[in-house]
Structures are given as structure tokens and as C-alpha cells.
N, C-alpha and C positions, 0 to 999 in steps of 0.2 A: 756235302761231303767234300773235303779237301784232300786230293790225292797228290802226293809228292814224289819225285824221284830225285835222289841225291847223287850229285856229281862227286867225283873223286877229288876234284880241286876244291878246297875249302873257300876259295875266293869266288867261286861261281855261285850264282843264286839258285834257289830251288825252282825247278821247272815242272810243269804237268807231265805226268807219264802218259805216253800214247796208249791207245786202246790196246788191250791184249786179248789173246784167245784163252778162253776158260776151258780147261780140260775136265774130265769127269770127276777129279779130286781136287777141290780147292779149300785150302785150310785158312781159318782165321785164328790169330793169336792175340788175345787181350793182354795187356801188361807187357807189351813187347819190348819196353825200354828197361824193364827191371832185370834183375840177375838171372832168374829162371827164364824169363821170356826171351832175353838176348842170346843166351846160350842155346835155347831151344831153336831159335830162328837160324842160327848158324848150322845146327844139325839138319834142320829141315831143307834149307836151301842147298846144303852140301850134297844132300840126297836127291836133289833135283825136283823138290816138291814145289807146287804152286802155292805161294803164301801172301797173305794180306795181314798186315799188322796194325794194330791200333796205337796211336801215340796221342799224347795231350799237349806236350810242348816240344817245339823243334830242338831246343837246346839239349834235351835229354837223348835225342837220337845219336848225338855225338858219342855218347858213352856206349852205344851199341857198336859203333865202329871200333871203340877201344877193345870191346870184348872179341870182336871178330879178329882184331890184330893179335890177340893172344894166341890164336890157332895158326895163322898163316900171314905171310907178308903180302900175299896177293888177295887180300880181303875184299878190296873194292868191287871187283866183278861180282862176287857172290852177293855183297850188300846191295848192289843196284837191282838185283832180281826181285827184291822185296817190294811189294805194293804197300806203301804206308798211307794210312787213312787217319786224319785227325778226327777223333771222337772220344766221347766219355761214356762210360758204362751206365751213367745216369741220364744220358741224353738220348731219348727214345728216337727222334728223327735222325740223328747221326747213326745210330745203331741199325736203323732201317736200311740205310744205304750201305753200311759196312757188311751187312749179312747177304747182300745180293750175290747170288751164285756160289755161295759157301756150302760145303758138304761136311766138313769136320771142324770142330772148335776146340782149341786149348784155352782154358780160362785161367790165366796167370795173374790177372790184375787184382790187387788187394791194397788196402791201406794198413800199415803196421804201425801201431802206437800203444804204449802202455800209460799214457798220461790220461788220467781220469776225465779231465775236462773235454777230451776229444772223443768221448764216447758217442755223441750224436753223429759226428762225421764217420766214425768207424761203422756204425749201423747203416748209414746210408750207403757207403761204398760197399762194404763187405756183404751185407744182407740184401739191401734193395738192389744194389748193382748186380749181385749174382742172381737175384730173382729175374731181373731184366734179361740177363744172358740165357737163362733157362727158358724163359717165355719165348724168345726169339728163336732158340733152338727147336722148340716144339712147333712154332708156327711156320718155320722154314723147313721142316722135315730134315733137320740135320741128322746125318747118320750116326754120329757119336761125339760126345762131349768128354773131355778130360778136365777135371776140376783140380786145381792145386789147393789143397787145404793145409793142415798143420797138425803136428803132435799135440798141440795146445787143446785140440778138441777131444783127445783120448782121456778116458777116466784115470783114476789113481788106484794103486794097489798097496796092500800092506806088506810090511817086512821085506821091502825091495823085490817083491815078486815080479816077474816080467809083465810088462805092459804090451798088449797086442791090440789088433783091431776089434777084438771082442770086449775089451775092458770098457766097462759102461761109464759113460759121462754122467756125473751127478750134478744137476743144476743147482742143488742146495749147497754145493761147496763154495768156498770163497774164491771163485774163479776170476781171473783178470779179464778186463774188458775186451782185449784182443781175442782171448779164447772164446768169450761169449758170442762175439760177432762172427767168428769163423765157424762156430758150431752152428749158429743161425744160417750161415752160407750153405753148410752141408745139408741142412734141413730143406733148403730150397732145391738143392740137387736131387735129394731122395724124393721130394715132392714131384720133380720133373720125371723121374723114372716110374712113378705111379701113373703119370699121364702119357706114358708111351716112349719116353726119351731113353736112348741108350747111353749110359754114362759110366765112367770109372772115376774114382776119387783116390788121390794119393795124399799121404800124411807124412811129409818129410820133417826131419829134425832140423837143427841149424844147417843151412845149406852153405857150403864152402865153394867159392869160385872167384876167378880172377876177372879183372877188367873194369870193375865198378868199385871205387875206393872210398867214396864219400858217404855211403850209407850201407845198411845191412852188414853182413859179415865181413865184407871188404874193408869197412871202416875199422874193424878190429885189428887189422894188419897195420893200418895207419896209427892206431893208438898204441899198439905194441912197439912200433918203430919210435914213437916219442918217448916211451918208456913207461912200464907198469911197475908199481911197487907192491901191489897186493894181489893175492888170489883168494878164492872163497872155498868153502868146504863141500859145496855141492857137485853135482855131475851134469854132464851135457850130452845129448845125443847128436851125432854128427854124421854128415853125408856129403859126398862130393857132388857138385852141380852137374857134372857129366854123367854120373849114375842116375840122377834125377830125370835128365832129359832123355837118356837112353831108355829108361824104364817107361816113361810117358809115351814115347813113340811106339815102343813094343806093345804096350797095352792098347794103344789106339788101333794098331794093325791086327790085334788078335781078336778072337771071338768072345772074349771076356766082357761082360757087362754088369752093371748094377753091383759092383764090388768096390771095396777100397782096400788100400794097401799101405801099411806102415813102412817108411823108408828111413831106417837108421842103420849106418854101417857099423859103427862102434860107439859104445858109451865110455866116455872119458871122465876123470875128475877135472874140475876147472883148473887145479894146479897143473895137471899135465898138459891141458889144452893151452893155458896162457904161457907156460914155459916153452912149449913147442913153437907157439906164435912168435915168441921173442927170438928163439933160435932161427926161425925162418927169415927174420928180417935183420938178423946179426946185431941184437941188442941184448942187454943184460936182463935176465929172466926175473920175474917177480919172486921175492923170497919170504914175504910176510903174509901171514894169514889174517884176512879181515874176519874177525870173529862177529857173532851176532850182535854183541853190544855196539861195536863200531858201525856195523851196516845199518843198525836201526837208528843210531844217532845221525848217520849220513843221510838217510832218506828223509828224516824229519827236517834236517837243515836244508836239504834240496827243496823241500816243499815250501819252507819259509822264504828262500830265495825266490822261488817262482811267485809267491803271493806279493813279494815286494818289488820285484823287477819284470815279471811276465816272462822271464827267460824259459826256454824249453827245459822240462824236466829231464834229468839224466838217470835219477834213481827214484823208484816208487816202492811202496810197501809190498805189492805183489812181486815186483821184480827182485827185491831183497829176499823174499821167501823162496823165489826160484833159484837164486844163486846159492842158497844153503840146502836146497832139497836134493835128495838122491833118488834117482829114478833109473829103471832098467828097461830099455825099449828092446823089443824082439821083432825082427823082420823075417821070420821063418816062412811066413805064408807067401811072400813075394818071392823069396829065394826058391821056394818049391814050385810055384807056379810057373815062373819063367826060367827056372834052372840058372839062376843069375848070381854072380859073386860080385860083391861091392869092392871098390878100389880101397887100398890101404890109406887109412886117414893120415898117418904121419907123413907118408909120401906126398899126399895131396897138399897138405899144409906147407911143406917145404918147397913144393913146386910153385905154389901160389905166392909164397914169401919172395921167391926169386924173381917172379914176374912183377910183383909190387916194386921191388928195388929197381927194376928195369923201366917200368912205366911211370911210376909216380915220381 
């Protein structure tokens, strides 16, 4: 196990962290360098929690500092309280060390892709990796696990009726590969609950947060800044990352177990979403509708480009379908259980756009 302490001076090398005293509550965060993981880390250490976080590459830890910097200029002292452990959720020996003295686990690590040829990697990371985390939680008597899933694992409804936690997943549907593997990951968590593990699952929509601009929803601000010409006819379920991490920590401290919660603050059309993105980064909003004919031609041309050049797919058949579909997600269950109100999405987007212009 490689343990690192990161100094505030970027020119200084990484040094081993001294032995620390473990208190009665010790938290492990997987996927600590991702959007949810990094914002969760900030909230946890701000609340004086004892935290260990898993990372895979040292370069990605810099983006966690960037996330912390969106909250405070005095981020360095908080960042240094994290115990960073180099591990992979597929690496059993590394996980054995990472789980020492842990009492609570937030499982945020996942691989996100809609490229069909990456299905084997998606299965290994999202299903096998989650199975490993669940097994370690059981064998180490972890008090509670919070698993970050996705609205992609929820079923579909007719006539735009609300989708809730009770909407049944249909394995016979033409589901995308990401959804299939995230559903498989949920099945591993539910299997763990049958073996005595206390767990909660959250199913967030598209998570909006600042500090990471090169992938995920942060990259949409970058794309909007470069200019977008088209919008699509579908809808999108949105949630602020701060709402996600607040809900996660409150669920973990509650007596609620073996439940899952859908997290979507508002359902927007893609037109409204992309135009508000453009407004947030002070660029011209998209004015043209990309109809089904244009989108279907585009994903086929994108497939052909991949076949000829091997370049990463930007548009797939399933993604095209998603961009045109209309869904209505309902988070009444979470709001009732925690008496919680989500942050306004337009306000969230404008704030993130302002931070993007300052940071990037």
C-alpha cells in the first residue's frame, strides 16, 4: 500500500504520511479523484471526519485540489488531512490494506463509457469492482456502505409518467452498456445486504459540479464555451453535486439501511440546459434543433470514423436515443425521508459557469 501526503508547494515531492491515530469512525472513499468523490472529500474533512481515499494516479489528485479551491482559498490545510492510498478496486491485496481500521465506506468509483467495445472493462470495473468492495465490507464488518449508482439503472415508463425508485428495470430493453453494468453493480450491493451488510444506494441524474473540467459534466461547460450549434429534443434529469454529497452524508449518519434514493432536482429539456450552459460561460446559445435524421447520420459517421481511425466514440446509437428521449424523474421519496430541498438548477449552472471562467 502506497500512502501519500501532499504538500502545498507543488515543487515539493510526495512524502510518506506519519502514523496517525485512528478514532472510532474511519471513512474510506473509493473514486476520490472523481467529481462526486472529490466534493465528498471536501465535505467530510470540513466536518473533521477521519478520511482515507483511494487514488490510481498521482496526476489526478491535482484535480481534487482544484475542487477544494472552488470552496476556499485556504484549501491546503484541509486537503492535507486526507490519507491517500494508491489502490484499484480490482486489486485484492491493495484493498486489503486500504480497508484496515475502516468503519464506513462511500463507494464512488466507477467507469463511465457508452462505447460498445469497452463493455468488458465496464463489467470488470463496475460489477466485479463493486463486488470486491461489498465483499471487503462484509469481511471487515463495515458499519455502513453508501453506493453511488445512477438513474440509468431505473426502468422506463409510458406517457412520460414519473420514474421513481420503484420503476422496474427491464433487462429485455435495449439498455446501454453503462446502464447494464451499473445495474449489475447494484445487484452486488443488494446481495451484500442479504449477507448482513447495511447499505444505502443513491441514483443521481446528471451531476453538476465545478473543479473538474476535462471529463464528466464539467466538460460540458468547456464544450459550451467553445460553442454549441445544436440542441436535441429530449430531456435530462439534473442535480447539483453539493446536494448529492449532503444527501450521502446524511443517509450514512441516519438509521436508514437497505434503501435506495433517486436524486434529480429538476427535469429540463436539452434546449433549456444547453442554452443555460452557454449563458453561464458567456457564449452564444445553440439555436438549431438536431432532429432524428441528423443524429442518426451523425452516430453512424462517428462509428465509421472509429473503425477507420480508432478515435474515441463521441456519439453512439444508445446515446443518440437518450438525447431524444423524454423522461420525468421524481425524487419525492428522498425529499420526504430527509425533509430535503434541492438547490435551484439554473442558479447552480450559472455559479459553475462563473467558476469555469475563473479556473480554466
